[in-house]
VEXLOLUM-687475 format. One record per residue (C-alpha): residue number from 1; residue in one letter; z, x, y. Coordinates in pm, 1 decimal. Each point is the difference from the previous one (the first is absolute). Layout:
+-----+-----+----------+----------+----------+
:   n : res :        z :        x :        y :
+-----+-----+----------+----------+----------+
: NUM :   A :        Z :        X :        Y :
...
+-----+-----+----------+----------+----------+
END
This chain:
+-----+-----+----------+----------+----------+
:   n : res :        z :        x :        y :
+-----+-----+----------+----------+----------+
:   1 :   M :  -9077.6 :   2058.1 :  -2170.5 :
:   2 :   I :   -203.1 :   -232.9 :   -223.0 :
:   3 :   S :    236.4 :     39.5 :   -294.5 :
:   4 :   S :    298.7 :    -70.5 :    225.9 :
:   5 :   I :   -149.8 :   -329.2 :    116.0 :
:   6 :   V :    -80.2 :    -99.9 :   -357.9 :
:   7 :   N :    354.0 :     85.9 :   -114.8 :
:   8 :   I :    153.7 :   -202.7 :    281.6 :
:   9 :   L :   -210.9 :   -304.5 :    -85.3 :
:  10 :   A :     75.7 :     35.6 :   -371.5 :
:  11 :   G :    370.3 :     37.1 :     72.5 :
:  12 :   F :      9.2 :   -322.1 :    197.1 :
:  13 :   A :   -173.4 :   -181.9 :   -285.7 :
:  14 :   T :    272.6 :     77.1 :   -252.1 :
:  15 :   V :    314.4 :   -203.5 :    -54.4 :
:  16 :   A :    220.1 :    -40.1 :    306.1 :
:  17 :   P :    364.3 :   -105.6 :     -8.0 :
:  18 :   A :    -29.6 :   -301.1 :    230.9 :
:  19 :   T :   -186.6 :   -328.1 :     16.6 :
:  20 :   T :   -247.1 :   -103.0 :    267.8 :
:  21 :   P :     -1.9 :   -293.5 :    241.7 :
:  22 :   A :   -262.7 :   -273.6 :    -18.3 :
:  23 :   N :   -304.6 :     32.6 :    224.1 :
:  24 :   F :   -330.5 :   -174.0 :     62.5 :
:  25 :   W :   -149.1 :    131.3 :   -325.0 :
:  26 :   M :    293.3 :     32.9 :   -238.9 :
:  27 :   P :    313.5 :   -196.2 :    -97.1 :
:  28 :   E :    335.2 :    175.3 :     19.7 :
:  29 :   G :     15.7 :    292.6 :   -240.5 :
:  30 :   A :    289.1 :    -34.4 :   -245.0 :
:  31 :   S :    -41.0 :    298.0 :   -234.3 :
:  32 :   I :     15.2 :    375.8 :     39.9 :
:  33 :   Q :   -374.5 :      8.2 :    -66.6 :
:  34 :   A :    -76.2 :   -221.3 :    299.3 :
:  35 :   P :     27.4 :    263.4 :    279.8 :
:  36 :   G :   -250.5 :    233.8 :   -167.1 :
:  37 :   V :   -249.5 :   -277.2 :    -70.9 :
:  38 :   D :     35.7 :   -139.7 :    351.4 :
:  39 :   F :    -43.0 :    343.0 :    158.4 :
:  40 :   A :   -323.9 :     60.9 :   -190.5 :
:  41 :   F :   -122.6 :   -345.1 :     98.5 :
:  42 :   E :     83.1 :     58.2 :    368.2 :
:  43 :   V :   -162.2 :    345.3 :      6.8 :
:  44 :   I :   -326.2 :   -136.6 :   -138.3 :
:  45 :   N :     18.6 :   -298.6 :    234.4 :
:  46 :   W :     46.4 :    219.5 :    307.3 :
:  47 :   I :   -286.7 :    223.1 :   -105.7 :
:  48 :   N :   -211.7 :   -315.4 :    -17.9 :
:  49 :   Y :    123.2 :   -115.0 :    341.9 :
:  50 :   V :    -83.2 :    334.4 :    163.4 :
:  51 :   F :   -346.9 :     23.1 :   -149.1 :
:  52 :   F :    -75.3 :   -366.7 :     67.4 :
:  53 :   A :    102.5 :     35.3 :    363.6 :
:  54 :   G :   -183.5 :    331.1 :     43.2 :
:  55 :   I :   -324.5 :   -119.4 :   -159.1 :
:  56 :   T :      9.3 :   -329.8 :    190.1 :
:  57 :   L :     60.2 :    167.4 :    337.0 :
:  58 :   A :   -271.6 :    257.8 :    -68.8 :
:  59 :   L :   -241.3 :   -276.7 :    -95.7 :
:  60 :   I :     72.6 :   -193.3 :    318.3 :
:  61 :   Y :    -39.8 :    315.4 :    212.9 :
:  62 :   L :   -328.3 :    100.4 :   -161.3 :
:  63 :   V :   -143.6 :   -352.7 :     27.1 :
:  64 :   I :     75.5 :     -2.7 :    373.4 :
:  65 :   R :    -85.8 :    363.7 :     70.9 :
:  66 :   Y :   -334.6 :      4.3 :   -176.1 :
:  67 :   R :   -115.7 :   -355.7 :     54.3 :
:  68 :   Q :   -357.8 :    -54.8 :    109.9 :
:  69 :   K :    -41.2 :    -31.5 :    376.8 :
:  70 :   G :   -300.1 :   -182.7 :    139.9 :
:  71 :   K :   -319.8 :    -86.4 :   -182.7 :
:  72 :   N :   -127.2 :    352.3 :    -57.3 :
:  73 :   V :     97.8 :    144.6 :   -337.7 :
:  74 :   E :     55.8 :    374.1 :      8.6 :
:  75 :   F :     41.0 :    195.9 :   -320.7 :
:  76 :   S :    178.6 :    332.4 :      8.2 :
:  77 :   P :     68.4 :    227.5 :   -297.5 :
:  78 :   G :    359.6 :    -10.4 :   -121.5 :
:  79 :   P :    207.4 :    283.5 :   -147.9 :
:  80 :   E :   -105.8 :    103.3 :   -348.7 :
:  81 :   H :    297.3 :    216.5 :    -90.8 :
:  82 :   N :    356.0 :     57.6 :    123.3 :
:  83 :   T :    204.8 :    232.2 :   -220.6 :
:  84 :   P :    345.1 :    -57.6 :    159.5 :
:  85 :   L :    -45.2 :   -379.3 :    -13.0 :
:  86 :   E :   -116.7 :      3.8 :   -362.7 :
:  87 :   L :    287.2 :    225.1 :   -106.7 :
:  88 :   T :    247.8 :   -224.8 :    178.0 :
:  89 :   W :   -115.6 :   -325.3 :   -159.7 :
:  90 :   T :     -3.9 :    170.4 :   -339.8 :
:  91 :   I :    322.2 :    200.1 :      5.1 :
:  92 :   V :    230.3 :   -246.4 :    177.7 :
:  93 :   P :    -71.9 :   -298.3 :   -229.6 :
:  94 :   T :     26.6 :    230.1 :   -303.0 :
:  95 :   L :    345.3 :    118.5 :    107.2 :
:  96 :   I :    108.8 :   -356.9 :     62.1 :
:  97 :   L :   -120.4 :   -110.8 :   -343.7 :
:  98 :   V :    168.4 :    296.3 :   -169.4 :
:  99 :   G :    325.7 :    -90.5 :    173.8 :
: 100 :   I :    -34.4 :   -364.6 :   -106.3 :
: 101 :   F :    -73.4 :    105.6 :   -358.6 :
: 102 :   F :    307.6 :    219.8 :    -32.5 :
: 103 :   M :    215.5 :   -257.9 :    173.1 :
: 104 :   G :   -120.7 :   -270.5 :   -238.0 :
: 105 :   F :     13.6 :    223.9 :   -307.1 :
: 106 :   A :    358.4 :    104.8 :     69.7 :
: 107 :   G :     99.1 :   -364.3 :     42.9 :
: 108 :   Y :   -188.2 :    -98.3 :   -315.2 :
: 109 :   L :    176.2 :    262.0 :   -210.4 :
: 110 :   D :    337.0 :   -113.6 :    126.6 :
: 111 :   L :    -73.2 :   -367.6 :    -68.1 :
: 112 :   R :   -119.6 :     79.2 :   -351.9 :
: 113 :   T :    268.7 :    252.2 :    -96.8 :
: 114 :   S :    333.2 :   -170.7 :    -56.8 :
: 115 :   P :    334.9 :    184.7 :      5.8 :
: 116 :   K :    176.9 :     75.0 :   -328.1 :
: 117 :   N :    299.4 :   -224.9 :     66.0 :
: 118 :   T :   -185.6 :   -329.4 :     41.4 :
: 119 :   Y :    132.2 :   -340.4 :   -101.5 :
: 120 :   D :   -271.9 :   -139.5 :   -226.3 :
: 121 :   I :   -103.3 :   -367.0 :      0.6 :
: 122 :   K :   -268.9 :   -132.3 :   -233.2 :
: 123 :   V :   -255.4 :   -226.1 :    167.1 :
: 124 :   T :   -234.0 :   -230.6 :   -190.3 :
: 125 :   A :   -274.7 :   -193.8 :    177.3 :
: 126 :   Q :   -184.1 :   -295.7 :   -146.7 :
: 127 :   Q :   -177.2 :   -307.3 :    126.9 :
: 128 :   W :    177.2 :    -96.2 :    220.3 :
: 129 :   A :    344.5 :    152.7 :     18.1 :
: 130 :   W :    196.5 :    323.5 :      7.1 :
: 131 :   E :    276.5 :     94.9 :   -240.2 :
: 132 :   F :    253.0 :    269.3 :     89.1 :
: 133 :   E :    216.0 :    139.7 :   -280.0 :
: 134 :   Y :    304.2 :    216.5 :     68.8 :
: 135 :   P :    155.6 :    267.8 :   -224.6 :
: 136 :   N :    286.4 :   -232.9 :   -104.1 :
: 137 :   G :   -244.7 :   -269.4 :   -117.9 :
: 138 :   A :     21.7 :   -222.4 :    307.3 :
: 139 :   K :   -329.8 :   -164.1 :     99.4 :
: 140 :   S :   -129.0 :   -170.1 :    311.4 :
: 141 :   T :   -321.8 :   -145.6 :    133.3 :
: 142 :   S :     99.5 :   -166.0 :    325.6 :
: 143 :   E :    113.5 :    323.6 :    162.8 :
: 144 :   L :     13.7 :    376.6 :    -45.2 :
: 145 :   V :    346.6 :    132.3 :     80.1 :
: 146 :   V :     42.3 :    378.3 :     45.6 :
: 147 :   P :    294.8 :    227.1 :     84.9 :
: 148 :   Q :     43.2 :    134.3 :    352.6 :
: 149 :   G :    -51.1 :    371.2 :     65.3 :
: 150 :   R :   -122.9 :     79.1 :   -350.3 :
: 151 :   P :   -354.5 :     86.2 :   -110.5 :
: 152 :   V :   -145.8 :   -281.7 :   -209.6 :
: 153 :   R :   -294.7 :     42.2 :   -235.4 :
: 154 :   L :   -200.9 :   -299.9 :   -116.2 :
: 155 :   I :   -155.4 :     43.6 :   -345.2 :
: 156 :   M :   -279.8 :   -255.6 :     10.2 :
: 157 :   R :   -248.6 :   -162.9 :   -234.9 :
: 158 :   S :   -221.0 :   -308.2 :     -8.0 :
: 159 :   K :    -18.6 :   -251.0 :   -285.3 :
: 160 :   D :   -339.6 :   -139.2 :     88.5 :
: 161 :   V :   -213.9 :     93.6 :    301.2 :
: 162 :   L :      9.8 :    250.3 :    283.4 :
: 163 :   H :    290.3 :    -53.9 :    241.3 :
: 164 :   S :    125.0 :    203.5 :    295.7 :
: 165 :   L :    361.6 :     23.6 :    119.6 :
: 166 :   F :     43.1 :     44.6 :    375.7 :
: 167 :   I :    321.8 :     10.8 :    202.7 :
: 168 :   P :   -115.3 :     25.4 :    364.5 :
: 169 :   D :    342.6 :     86.3 :    144.6 :
: 170 :   F :     32.5 :    291.1 :   -244.8 :
: 171 :   R :   -361.2 :    118.1 :     52.6 :
: 172 :   V :    -63.5 :     23.5 :   -374.6 :
: 173 :   K :   -278.7 :   -151.4 :   -209.0 :
: 174 :   Q :   -120.9 :     55.9 :   -355.5 :
: 175 :   D :   -243.3 :   -170.0 :   -239.5 :
: 176 :   L :    117.0 :   -131.7 :   -338.1 :
: 177 :   V :   -272.3 :     49.9 :   -259.3 :
: 178 :   P :     -9.1 :   -174.7 :   -340.5 :
: 179 :   G :     64.2 :    245.4 :   -282.4 :
: 180 :   R :    152.8 :    264.8 :    228.8 :
: 181 :   Y :    330.9 :     86.5 :    161.1 :
: 182 :   T :      7.7 :     86.3 :    368.8 :
: 183 :   Y :    288.6 :    120.0 :    214.4 :
: 184 :   M :    118.0 :    -48.0 :    354.7 :
: 185 :   W :    317.9 :    116.3 :    170.6 :
: 186 :   F :    181.2 :    -61.6 :    326.5 :
: 187 :   Q :    343.7 :     29.1 :    155.3 :
: 188 :   A :    144.5 :   -254.9 :    241.0 :
: 189 :   D :    300.5 :    113.8 :    204.3 :
: 190 :   A :     49.3 :   -320.3 :    201.8 :
: 191 :   A :    176.9 :   -274.3 :   -198.1 :
: 192 :   N :    -60.2 :   -373.5 :     16.1 :
: 193 :   D :    289.1 :   -243.0 :     18.3 :
: 194 :   P :     77.2 :   -104.1 :   -361.0 :
: 195 :   N :    135.3 :   -333.2 :    129.3 :
: 196 :   D :   -303.2 :    -82.8 :    215.9 :
: 197 :   E :   -299.7 :   -105.5 :   -208.5 :
: 198 :   S :   -220.1 :     -1.7 :    311.8 :
: 199 :   D :     49.2 :    376.6 :     37.4 :
: 200 :   F :   -274.0 :    153.7 :   -215.3 :
: 201 :   H :   -329.1 :    189.9 :    -13.3 :
: 202 :   W :   -324.9 :   -141.6 :   -138.8 :
: 203 :   L :   -172.9 :    114.9 :   -318.2 :
: 204 :   F :   -362.9 :   -106.7 :    -49.2 :
: 205 :   C :   -272.0 :     22.6 :   -261.0 :
: 206 :   T :   -300.3 :    133.7 :    193.0 :
: 207 :   E :   -260.2 :    -17.6 :   -277.4 :
: 208 :   Y :   -159.6 :   -340.8 :    -54.3 :
: 209 :   C :    110.5 :   -106.1 :   -349.2 :
: 210 :   G :    -98.1 :   -365.8 :    -34.4 :
: 211 :   D :     79.1 :   -350.3 :    122.6 :
: 212 :   S :    366.3 :     53.3 :     94.4 :
: 213 :   H :    -30.8 :    355.5 :    129.9 :
: 214 :   W :    139.2 :   -130.3 :    328.0 :
: 215 :   N :    330.3 :    -82.2 :   -170.1 :
: 216 :   M :     84.3 :    354.6 :   -115.2 :
: 217 :   N :    218.3 :     59.3 :    305.1 :
: 218 :   V :    366.7 :     80.8 :    -61.1 :
: 219 :   H :    294.2 :    138.5 :    194.9 :
: 220 :   V :    130.7 :    355.8 :     -7.2 :
: 221 :   R :    366.8 :     45.1 :     88.3 :
: 222 :   V :    192.0 :    323.2 :     45.0 :
: 223 :   F :    368.1 :    -18.5 :    -96.9 :
: 224 :   P :    280.2 :    252.3 :     49.9 :
: 225 :   Q :     77.7 :    168.6 :   -332.4 :
: 226 :   E :    313.3 :   -204.0 :    -70.7 :
: 227 :   D :   -174.9 :   -330.8 :     69.4 :
: 228 :   F :   -300.4 :    114.5 :   -199.1 :
: 229 :   D :    215.0 :     82.4 :   -303.5 :
: 230 :   T :    163.1 :   -342.6 :     22.9 :
: 231 :   W :   -337.3 :   -171.0 :     29.9 :
: 232 :   T :   -150.1 :    172.3 :   -304.3 :
: 233 :   K :    306.1 :    -83.3 :   -212.2 :
: 234 :   E :    -10.4 :   -366.2 :    100.6 :
: 235 :   Q :   -376.8 :    -15.2 :    -39.5 :
: 236 :   A :     26.9 :    129.3 :   -357.3 :
: 237 :   R :    232.7 :   -282.8 :   -102.2 :
: 238 :   W :    -62.9 :   -282.5 :    247.4 :
: 239 :   L :   -109.0 :   -246.5 :   -267.0 :
: 240 :   D :    305.1 :     73.9 :   -212.6 :
: 241 :   V :    247.3 :   -130.8 :    257.4 :
: 242 :   I :   -170.1 :   -337.4 :     54.0 :
: 243 :   P :    156.3 :   -279.5 :   -209.3 :
: 244 :   E :   -235.1 :   -169.7 :   -243.5 :
: 245 :   E :     21.2 :   -336.2 :    176.6 :
: 246 :   D :    -97.8 :    158.6 :    333.5 :
: 247 :   L :   -274.2 :    220.2 :   -138.0 :
: 248 :   Y :   -299.8 :   -223.8 :     70.0 :
: 249 :   F :     70.1 :    -56.4 :    370.1 :
: 250 :   M :    144.7 :    341.4 :     83.9 :
: 251 :   A :   -229.7 :    230.0 :   -198.2 :
: 252 :   G :   -297.2 :   -234.0 :    -29.3 :
: 253 :   P :   -111.4 :     14.5 :    365.9 :
: 254 :   K :     33.5 :    378.5 :      9.8 :
: 255 :   L :   -211.7 :     35.4 :   -310.8 :
: 256 :   Y :   -245.7 :   -262.6 :    121.1 :
: 257 :   A :    -64.4 :    209.0 :    312.5 :
: 258 :   R :   -229.1 :    208.3 :   -215.0 :
: 259 :   C :   -157.9 :   -299.3 :   -173.6 :
: 260 :   A :    -70.5 :   -156.0 :    341.9 :
: 261 :   T :   -290.3 :    240.7 :     43.3 :
: 262 :   C :   -201.9 :   -215.3 :   -241.3 :
: 263 :   H :    199.8 :   -317.0 :    -76.7 :
: 264 :   T :    103.7 :   -270.6 :    247.7 :
: 265 :   L :    272.5 :   -262.4 :    -43.9 :
: 266 :   D :   -159.8 :   -288.5 :    186.7 :
: 267 :   G :   -317.8 :    -50.4 :   -200.4 :
: 268 :   S :   -228.1 :    186.9 :    240.2 :
: 269 :   S :   -265.0 :    226.8 :   -147.3 :
: 270 :   G :     50.1 :    370.9 :    -51.6 :
: 271 :   T :   -112.2 :    291.4 :   -213.4 :
: 272 :   G :    203.9 :   -151.0 :   -284.9 :
: 273 :   P :     91.6 :   -360.6 :    -87.0 :
: 274 :   S :    262.3 :   -162.3 :    220.2 :
: 275 :   W :    346.4 :    -64.2 :   -142.2 :
: 276 :   G :      2.9 :   -332.3 :    181.4 :
: 277 :   P :   -197.1 :   -318.8 :    -76.7 :
: 278 :   R :   -374.8 :     61.4 :     15.0 :
: 279 :   D :   -329.6 :   -166.6 :    -92.0 :
: 280 :   G :    174.3 :   -325.7 :    -88.1 :
: 281 :   L :    238.7 :    176.4 :   -238.1 :
: 282 :   P :    379.0 :     38.0 :     36.4 :
: 283 :   S :    186.5 :    324.5 :     72.7 :
: 284 :   L :    -37.4 :    308.6 :   -217.9 :
: 285 :   W :    302.2 :    -63.6 :   -220.7 :
: 286 :   E :    -95.2 :   -364.4 :    -50.4 :
: 287 :   R :   -357.8 :    100.7 :    -83.7 :
: 288 :   I :    132.0 :    237.5 :   -265.7 :
: 289 :   V :    257.1 :   -238.2 :   -150.4 :
: 290 :   S :   -239.1 :   -295.0 :    -11.0 :
: 291 :   G :   -283.2 :    215.5 :   -130.2 :
: 292 :   E :   -234.0 :   -126.5 :    272.7 :
: 293 :   G :    -84.5 :    346.9 :    127.3 :
: 294 :   K :   -361.0 :    103.0 :    -60.6 :
: 295 :   V :   -103.6 :    337.7 :   -143.6 :
: 296 :   S :   -349.0 :    140.6 :    -40.9 :
: 297 :   G :     23.3 :    353.9 :   -130.5 :
: 298 :   G :    212.3 :    303.5 :    -74.8 :
: 299 :   S :     77.1 :    231.1 :   -291.0 :
: 300 :   K :    191.1 :   -276.8 :   -185.4 :
: 301 :   F :   -230.7 :   -286.2 :     95.3 :
: 302 :   I :   -129.9 :   -208.1 :   -288.8 :
: 303 :   P :   -339.3 :   -162.6 :     61.1 :
: 304 :   G :     31.3 :   -374.3 :     17.0 :
: 305 :   K :    367.4 :      7.2 :     95.9 :
: 306 :   T :      6.7 :    -41.0 :    376.6 :
: 307 :   T :    346.6 :   -140.4 :     76.6 :
: 308 :   L :    340.2 :    169.3 :    -12.7 :
: 309 :   G :    127.6 :   -274.2 :   -228.2 :
: 310 :   E :   -218.8 :    148.4 :   -274.6 :
: 311 :   Y :    175.1 :    337.6 :     32.1 :
: 312 :   I :    366.3 :    -94.4 :     55.0 :
: 313 :   G :    223.9 :   -160.3 :   -262.0 :
: 314 :   D :    115.4 :     31.7 :   -360.2 :
: 315 :   G :   -248.1 :    194.2 :   -211.0 :
: 316 :   K :   -211.1 :     92.0 :    302.9 :
: 317 :   L :    -58.0 :    321.3 :    192.2 :
: 318 :   Y :    310.3 :    -48.6 :    216.7 :
: 319 :   L :    307.0 :   -175.6 :   -131.1 :
: 320 :   T :    134.0 :    -99.5 :    343.2 :
: 321 :   P :   -125.9 :    -26.3 :    359.6 :
: 322 :   E :    230.4 :    293.4 :     85.2 :
: 323 :   D :   -180.5 :    213.8 :   -257.8 :
: 324 :   Y :   -331.0 :    -81.7 :    166.1 :
: 325 :   M :    136.8 :     84.6 :    346.5 :
: 326 :   R :    139.5 :    331.2 :   -122.1 :
: 327 :   D :   -327.4 :    101.0 :   -165.9 :
: 328 :   S :   -196.8 :   -106.5 :    307.2 :
: 329 :   I :    202.8 :    247.3 :    206.9 :
: 330 :   Y :    -11.0 :    284.7 :   -250.6 :
: 331 :   N :   -352.3 :    -68.8 :   -131.2 :
: 332 :   P :   -178.9 :   -199.9 :    269.9 :
: 333 :   G :   -339.4 :     34.5 :   -166.1 :
: 334 :   A :    109.6 :   -186.2 :   -314.9 :
: 335 :   L :    -92.3 :   -349.0 :    124.5 :
: 336 :   L :   -191.7 :    -43.4 :    323.9 :
: 337 :   V :     53.0 :   -309.9 :    209.7 :
: 338 :   S :   -327.3 :   -184.4 :     54.8 :
: 339 :   G :   -167.3 :    108.0 :    320.2 :
: 340 :   Y :    173.7 :    338.4 :     21.8 :
: 341 :   G :    -88.5 :    345.2 :   -125.7 :
: 342 :   N :    207.9 :    274.4 :   -159.7 :
: 343 :   Q :    122.3 :    160.8 :    322.1 :
: 344 :   M :    377.0 :     -5.1 :    -47.4 :
: 345 :   P :    157.7 :    334.7 :    -96.6 :
: 346 :   T :    254.9 :     22.6 :   -278.3 :
: 347 :   F :    369.3 :     16.1 :     87.0 :
: 348 :   Q :     98.1 :    144.3 :   -336.9 :
: 349 :   G :    275.8 :    255.5 :     58.7 :
: 350 :   Q :     51.1 :   -119.1 :    356.4 :
: 351 :   L :    186.7 :   -327.8 :    -50.8 :
: 352 :   N :    281.9 :    -36.2 :   -250.9 :
: 353 :   D :    121.4 :   -320.2 :   -168.3 :
: 354 :   R :    225.1 :   -103.7 :    290.8 :
: 355 :   A :   -285.4 :     41.5 :    245.0 :
: 356 :   I :   -223.2 :   -213.1 :   -222.7 :
: 357 :   D :    278.5 :   -260.0 :    -24.8 :
: 358 :   A :     27.6 :     -7.6 :    379.0 :
: 359 :   L :   -372.0 :    -66.6 :     44.9 :
: 360 :   I :     -6.9 :   -264.6 :   -271.6 :
: 361 :   G :    305.8 :   -166.0 :    156.2 :
: 362 :   M :   -174.6 :     -2.7 :    336.4 :
: 363 :   T :   -306.7 :   -174.9 :   -142.8 :
: 364 :   K :    226.0 :   -258.2 :   -168.6 :
: 365 :   N :    167.7 :    -82.3 :    332.0 :
: 366 :   L :   -294.3 :     38.9 :    235.7 :
: 367 :   D :    101.6 :   -302.9 :    206.6 :
: 368 :   E :    306.3 :    193.9 :    119.4 :
: 369 :   F :   -213.9 :    261.9 :    176.5 :
: 370 :   N :   -204.0 :      3.8 :    318.4 :
: 371 :   A :   -368.3 :     88.8 :     -1.1 :
: 372 :   D :     82.6 :    360.3 :     97.3 :
: 373 :   G :    233.1 :     38.9 :   -300.9 :
: 374 :   T :    330.5 :    -28.0 :    185.5 :
: 375 :   F :    278.4 :   -212.4 :   -147.2 :
: 376 :   K :     56.5 :   -329.4 :    183.5 :
: 377 :   D :    376.4 :    -34.3 :    -56.3 :
: 378 :   E :    125.0 :    266.4 :    240.8 :
: 379 :   A :    367.0 :    -91.0 :    -47.5 :
: 380 :   R :    -19.8 :     46.3 :   -375.5 :
: 381 :   L :   -186.9 :    326.0 :     46.8 :
: 382 :   A :    265.7 :    130.0 :    240.3 :
: 383 :   E :    276.2 :    -80.8 :   -247.7 :
: 384 :   A :   -185.9 :    176.1 :   -280.0 :
: 385 :   E :    -63.2 :    305.0 :    219.6 :
: 386 :   A :    371.7 :     20.0 :     76.9 :
: 387 :   R :     79.7 :      1.4 :   -371.5 :
: 388 :   V :   -261.3 :    268.4 :    -62.9 :
: 389 :   A :    137.5 :    212.0 :    284.7 :
: 390 :   E :    340.1 :     -5.6 :   -167.9 :
: 391 :   A :   -158.3 :     92.3 :   -332.0 :
: 392 :   K :   -187.7 :    288.0 :    164.0 :
: 393 :   A :    317.7 :    130.4 :    157.4 :
: 394 :   A :    166.2 :     -3.2 :   -339.8 :
: 395 :   A :   -303.2 :    167.1 :   -162.6 :
: 396 :   A :     -2.2 :    272.0 :    265.1 :
: 397 :   E :    343.0 :    110.2 :   -114.4 :
: 398 :   L :   -127.7 :     60.3 :   -353.3 :
: 399 :   P :    -87.0 :    362.3 :    -90.8 :
: 400 :   G :   -362.0 :    113.1 :    -34.6 :
: 401 :   E :   -330.8 :   -121.8 :    137.2 :
: 402 :   G :   -112.6 :   -195.8 :   -304.3 :
: 403 :   G :   -143.2 :   -343.7 :      5.2 :
: 404 :   N :   -301.7 :   -192.6 :   -102.7 :
: 405 :   S :   -248.1 :    -48.0 :    278.3 :
: 406 :   G :   -245.5 :   -222.5 :   -183.6 :
: 407 :   D :   -169.9 :    -71.5 :    329.9 :
: 408 :   V :   -279.9 :    111.2 :    221.8 :
: 409 :   T :    145.4 :   -125.1 :    326.4 :
: 410 :   D :    327.1 :     25.7 :    182.6 :
+-----+-----+----------+----------+----------+
END
């Protein structure tokens, strides 16, 4: 009898083929793991409800039944031993806890043991962004896109501090530990609309990791296999199809989305120096070109030389302002802007030359962008997007999945 109850509870805790509706405690379940996790949660909740109600009612009854009546206090000896009662309150809770253990253990093993035919995506966490890398070389940071109806395994690591990846709708969560690889798998059978960007699931970092921990929230979207294949191919070569003259306002804002965690465009303070005018100085590009920018440390800092003009130019550390910008992105600890520490991670291996060109172009034309990084000239942007759409259509007809991502965002 006992083993049958335990087996039933454990069976319910394993993967089920359907998702679960939202309720007071949980959002809608959107993975095959969700029903098992939700069942275990509900079982434990109902056990709590029953015991809470029973103990509360018993307490109320005993308070009323054995309350003192009148002013005379009468003491009477109470029971010292009751074998049936003691066996009941020992055996019943033990059986309940054993059932909960096996139910949880079965669910734990399933969540930690991925199938053999998983689609693997590499996940890198760092302050304060996610990077998702696909088998064909495509990369993204603004969203995690996965195929519908196929088990997906995330191979995860952290570049700096402890992070934790949590997708509430999928009921999966796993820490990312510096110096280690950790794994997490799930399967989502319900697809999102590829044409509706508001149709998504949330992904959070649930381990406090510094000033902009709050900003490590991205979207998870589930695409049908055909749409997913198209997306990964386009994502691997999206920079390649943007004309050079359109690069700064089409790719720049998408790349800046990651920079926005620390750098503002309007001169307001942040974790890193603003790209806009600040502290009586002009915009970032103008500060670099004029040499007015102040530096106060770094691996390439020379004592006594505190302005960028002393590092940029013929015969100096950097020949051109573009060289300085490039090195600042790949080796951010080389020269530290006065008033700021060495907190920026390196983007070496994550951004290629075209991505660097896009960011530099954006800083050169900062007056053409809003404070949130969007391009002001919507008509020009629409025309450029139409040209890119035609180029993508032509590229889609080419054989193979090659391409040069060069980017950490979509």
